[in-house]
N, C-alpha and C positions, 0 to 999 in steps of 0.2 A: 391443358397443363402448360405452364410456362417452361420454355426450354433454354432460356438465357437469363441468368441472374447475376448481378454484381452486388457486392455488399461491403460495408465497412464495419469493423468491430473495434470497440474501445471500451475500457473500463476506467474507473477513477484512478486506480493505482497504476494502470498501464502494464500490468505484469501477467497474472494468470488468466483471468477471465477473457481478456482480449484474444489470446491465442487458443484457448479452449473453445470459444465460440466460433472462431474461424475454422478450426479443425472440424467441428461438428457440421458446419454448413458445407464445407468441401466434401466431407464424407457422405452427406445426404445426396449431393449431386452425383457422386460416383455410383452410389447404390441405386439411384433412380434414373440414371442415364440422361442427365441434363447438365449443361455448362454452368459452373459456379466459379466466380473469381472473387476472392475476398482480400480487401486491403486492410491491414492491421495498423492501428494508430496506437502503439504502445509507448512505454517509457523510452524506448530507443529511437522513437520517431516513426514516421510512416514507412511501411514496407509493403512490397508486392503492390505498388501503386497502380491504380486503375488508369488505363490510357483513355484518351478522348474517344478512340474508335470503339473500345470495349463498352464505354458508357453509351455511346450512340446506338450500339447493337443490342443493348440490354432491354429486355421486356419488363424487368422488375428490379427495383433497387431496395435493398434491405439495409437499414442502419441499426445495428445491434450495439447500442452505445449507452453508457452511463453519463457521458459528458457531452458538451455541445460540439457538434460537427458542422463545419461550413458546407452547406448544401448547394451553393451557387452553381456548381458544375452539373447538378442534376436537374436544372430547370427544364420543365417540359416532360420529365420522366415520371413514371408511377413509383412513388416512394412510400415505404412503410417503416415506421420507427418502433423499435422494441428495446428491451434490455438484453445484455449479453447472456444472462441466465436463461432467458427463453430459448436461445439457440442451443445452449449447453444441455438444457433439459430435454428438448425434442426439436431438433433443427427442422425436420420435415414438417412437423406441425406448424412451426413458425412460418415456413415458406408458404404453406397452404393458406394460413391466416392472412399473410401478406397479399397473396393473390386475390383474396376476397375483399380486403379492406384498404388496399393501397390507393392513394389519391395522387393526382398530378401535382407535382410541386411547383408552386409559383413564387412565393416569397415568404419571409418569416411571418409566422402567425397562421400559416396554413395548417389545418388539422391533418395529421398523419397517424392513423390508428387512434390510440387514445392519448396521444401526446401532441403538444403544440410545438411545431418546429421553431428552433431558435431559443428554446427554453430547456433548462436542464430537467432531468427526471426527478422523481421524489427523492427525499433525503439530499436536497441540493446543498445544504450546509456542509455535510460530510464530503460530498463530491468536490466542492470547491476547495475544501481544505486538502483533500488527497491530491488534487491537481497541483496545488502548491508544493506539497511534500514530494511528489514525484520529481519535480524539478530541483528540489533542495537536496534530496538524498545523495546524489553524486558528490556534492560539495561537502556534506556531512561526513561521508565515508573518506573522501580524500583528505580533508582537513584533520579528521580524527586520527587517521592512520599516520599522517605526518607528525602530529603532536606525539603520538604514542612512540613512534620510532625515535624521534629526537629525545623524548623523555628518558629513554633507556640510557642515553649518554650523559644525562644531566645529574645522575646520582654519583657523587664523588666519594671515594672510599680511601681510608688510610692504608698504611702498609700491612695492617692485620686484616684488611677486608671489611672493616667496620664502616658503616655509613656515617659520614661526618658533615656533608653539606649537599645542597641541591643547587645546581647552577652549571653554567657552561664556562669552561676555561678557553676564552677566545684568543689566548696567545698561541694555542695549538691549532693547526689547520682543521683538524676534525671538529674541535670544539667550536671554532668559528662557523663552520658549515652547518653544524647541528643547531647552533643558536639561531641562525637565519632560517633553517628549516622549521624550527619551532615557531618563529614569527609568521612564516607563511601559513602554518596551521591556524594561528591566532587570527590572521586576516580572513581566512576561510570562515571561521566562526563569527567574525564581525559581519561578514557579507551574507551569510546564509539566511538570516532572518529577513532582511530586506528582499532577498531573492524570493524567499517563500511568499512574502506579502505581495510582491509584484505579480506572481503567477496565480495566486488566489484571485486577485483583482482581475487579471487577464481572463480567468475562467468565467468571471461574472460579466465583464464588459469589453473584452477584447483588448487589443494592444494600446489604445489611448490611456488605459488605466494603469499600465505597468509602471511608468516613471513616477507618477504621483504616489502610488502605493509604496514603491521602494524608498522614495525620499521620506515619506511619512513614517514608515517603519524604522528607518535609520534614526530619525529624530526622536521617535518614541523609545529608542534603546540607547540614546546617548545621554548619560548622566550630566555631562557638562551643559548640554543644550537645555535639559529639563531643570537643572539645579537640584538634583537629587543624588543620593548615594549610589543608586543603581538604576538600570533601565527598566522598561516595562515588560521585557521578555516576549515570549511567544504570544501571550494573551493580548498585549498591545498590538502586535503584528496582525493578529487575526482581526481585531476590531478595526484597525486602520484599513486593512485590505477590504473588508466588507463595506465600510463607510465610503471609501474611494470607489469601489466597484459599482455600488448602486448610485452614487452621485454621478459618476461618469455615464452610467446607463441612462440616467435622467437627462443629462446634457445632450446625449446623442439623439434624444427624441425632439429636441428643439429644432424648429425649421429655420436654419441659418440662411442668411442672404446668399444667393448664388456666388457673389463675388468672394465671400469668405469661405465657402465650402472646401476648397482645396487646402486651406490652412486649419480647418477645424480639427482633424484627427492628429496633426503633428505639432500644432502650436497652441491653438485656442483652448481646446479641452484640457491638455496637460497643464497649461498655465493656470487656468481657473481651478482645476482640481488640486494642484499643488498648493496654491494659495489657501484654498478651503481647508485642506488637511493640516497645513501649518498652523492655522488659527485654532483648529480643533485640538491638536496635540498640545500646543503651547499653553492654551488657556483653560482647557476642559478635561481632557482625559490623561495627559501625560503623567503628571505628578501623582494623582490618585492610584493609577494602575501600577506605577513603579513602586509605590509604597506597599500596595497589596501584594505584589509578586515578591518583593523582598521579604515581607513577613511570611508568606507561604513557604518559600524555600528555606528560610532560616528555621521555621518550625519543622519542616520535613527533615532537615539536617539534624536538628536537635533531637528529634524523635529517633532517628536511626542511630545517632551516637550515644543516646542515653539508655535506650532499651534494646538489648540484644535481640529479643524475639521480634521486635517490630520489623526488622528487615525481612524476616521470613514471611510475616503476615502481609507486608506491602507487596513483596515479590509474588506471593501466592495469589493475591487479589488480581494483580496485573496479568499473571499467567492464566488464571481462570477466565478473565475477559478475552484474552487472545484465543483461547480454546473454545469459546462459547458459540460463535457464529461464523467461523471459518472465512475471515476476510470481510465480514459484514460490519455494520456500524459500531457494535460493541468492541469488536476486534480492533477496528481503526481508531476508536477513541483511546484505547489502551496504548496503541502504538504512538499516537499523537502525544499523549501525556508523557510517555517514557522519553520520547525524543525531545519534548519541550523541557523537561526537568534537566536532562543531560546538557543540552545546548545552553540553556539559561544559566545553570550553575557553573559551567565551564567559563562562560563570559563573566560571571560575577566573582567567582572564587579562584579561577584558574584550574588547570587540569588536575592539580594535586588536591583541590578541595571540591571537585565536582561530585554530584550525587549520581552514581551509576545504577542504583538499585532498580528503579522502574524500567529504564531502557534495557538493562541486561536481562531482567526477568522476561520482558516481552520477546527478546531474541531467543532466549532459552526455550520458551514455550512455543515458538512459532512453527516448529516442525513436528511437534509431539503427535498431533492427531493423524496426519498421513503416515508417519513412520510407525505409529502404534498400530494402525490398521494393517500395514504391511507385515509387521512382526506377528500379529495375531493370525494372519493368513498362513504363516509358516509354522507357527506353534500349534495351531488348531485347524489343521488342513481339512478334517472331516466336517468342519462347520462352515466352510466356504464352498460355493459352487465353482466350477471351472471358470466361468465368466468372471466371478468375483475375484478369483485369484489373479487373473489377468489385470483386472482393474486395480487390485492392490499393488501390483508391480508398477503401474502408472503412478499410483499415489506415492510410492517410494521415490520415483524419479523427481517428483515435485517436492516432496518433503526434504530430501537430502540437500536441496539448494534453498530451503527455507520458505517454501510456498505452502501455506496452510490449506489453500483451496483444493488441494488434492484429495481432501477428505469429503468434499461436498457430495459426490455421488452416493457414498455410503450413508451420509447423514440424511440425504433425501429419502433413501429407502427405509432407514431405521433411525429416525431423529432422536428419540428419547435415549436409546442405547448408545449411539455414537456421541451425542452431546454430553451425556453423563460421563462417559469414559474420557472424552477429550478434556472436559473441564477438570476432572480429577487429576489426570496425568499432567496437564499443562500447569495447574496450580502447584503441584509438587515440584516440577522442574523450576518454575519461577521462584518458589519459596526457597529452594536449596541454594540457588546461585545468589539470592539475596543474603541468606544467612551466612554463607561461606565467603562473602565479600569478593565475589568474582566481578571483574570489570570488563565489559564488552566495549571496545573502542570502535570496531568496524569489522566487516567480513560477512560470513554467511551464518545465519541463525539456525544452525543444526549441528549435530555432532561433528560434521565436516568443518565447521567454523574454527575449531581449535587448530586446524592446519592452514586454513585459508582466511587470513585476517589477523587481527591482533586481540588477544584476550589475556588479561592479567588475572592469574589464578593461583591459589596456594600451591598446588602441585601441577606444574606445566603439563598440558595436554590431558592429564588424567581427570582433573576436577570437572572441567566442562563436559567431557564425555560422560562421566559418571552421573552428573546432575541431569543432563538431558536424557540419558538412557534410563534413569530411574523413572522419569515421566513417561517415556515411551513404553517401558515395560508395564507400568501401572495401567496405561490405556489399553495395551494389548491383553493383559490379564482380565480386565473388566469385560472387554468385548468377547474374549474367548469363552469365559465362563457364563456369560449372559446368553450367548447365541445357542441355538439348538443345532444338532447335526443337520447338514445341508441335504435338501432333496432337490434333485435336478428339476428346474422349473418346466412347466408345460408350455408348449408353443401356443400361440393364439389360435383357437379352434376355427375362427372365421377364415384364417389364412391357410391352415394346413389340414384341419379336420382331425388332427391326431389327438390321442388321449395319453394320459400319463403312463399307461402300461406299454405304449408302443413308441414313445418318444426316446430317441437316442440322445445321450448327454451332449454329443457334439453339435446337435441341431437345436438345443434348447434355447428359449428366449432368455436374454440376460435378466437376472433377478434384480439388478440394480438399475437405476435410471439410464436413459439413453446415453447420457454423457459419460458413462463409465468406459465406453469404447474409445473415448478421446484420450490420446496420449499427451499428458501435460508437458 
């Protein structure tokens, strides 16, 4: 049995799965008395970084990652690559599998487990997109909040308190400052799409792809450059990022003369790729995509402004997608769409004309599943085992800060029940915020968000809490009435030889997947 293991965990979003997988691996080491150190590469950056000595001493390296990890420092070590969910589901089983199947890492292309090193895992498209979003999110939040704060001071009222104009009185010191604060927010929205494209391309082809993708996305979103009324929005940025990413990946395969090799990554590839994407945007994709995106958003705005019920329906669809697979591809698609609609319509129509419905619905729904499970465990105590109640407390910790993945252990144990409840509650929360014209600028996507962040709502504080809690309560009721009264589970007979008649509750095997012990 291996006694010294090092690991790296990372997920596409760099939030929940990264740390849940790390916790599971570390817990497995403690329970089975061997050394495990895990480096996490989340949205905040690398933490608990592995030292050269720790890598040298390691008998086994586990890469539990959804994204590409640079493995150069593990040359000569036995490496096994899997997904974070494998560690969350059963960390000890993953370690045993790695012991049997790990191979010595030499270079990119070496087979490790069932994955080829240097390539992303399945659903690469979504993973590249989420990599870009993880870098863009801080700018979205910062720019959105600055716009929201400044926007409060832009509404001018007469002596009777009636709204008479929107704008900043720059003759006043406060008005001057807020006008410039608003401009900073606008600059953030101008830069966020190129930033997104740059890091999507980086996910595909590393650093040489960043500059060409950022320049290409900027061009594709500049109406003056394209000669159009609007830019190409998120769709053009995605297309530019993938074109640049794979074009640079091809250029890197060329056997350049040794004399030129030092210049290849910093000059030659960025120059060729920038020239390539300039031609493509200017003559092929720029104008058609700009026209298509303009028509899409005008149609979406017309729909929401013309039919009152449409906002509920759109919000409910987005909410249901968020609640369907707990951070999976459907959830991420809804999140990407909501972010795209908001950022693109802010850029096109300004903050006062932006379409908030999809993005706000996604944020309202994002905490429904884990908080619904927690509420059900409190309202229907006899239907949850002691272990499940502990796991529900962990789900609360994740849900209250807007992390849907807290529901995964329960969904793994009862998929039909939890998915049905989650979709129903999430759809209701998303539909209600859409119908009531709630506007989420930034913050935390949970009931706590009404205090941490900025949300424009009909009744301050109350509307957001009421909408999200309606979804949470719906999920809790469905789970509670669906479940049967709990029976304390029986321990594995192979390990204890005990029967259900002799097993004490405190020694029972968890009824949920191994990952329920992980504190998110």
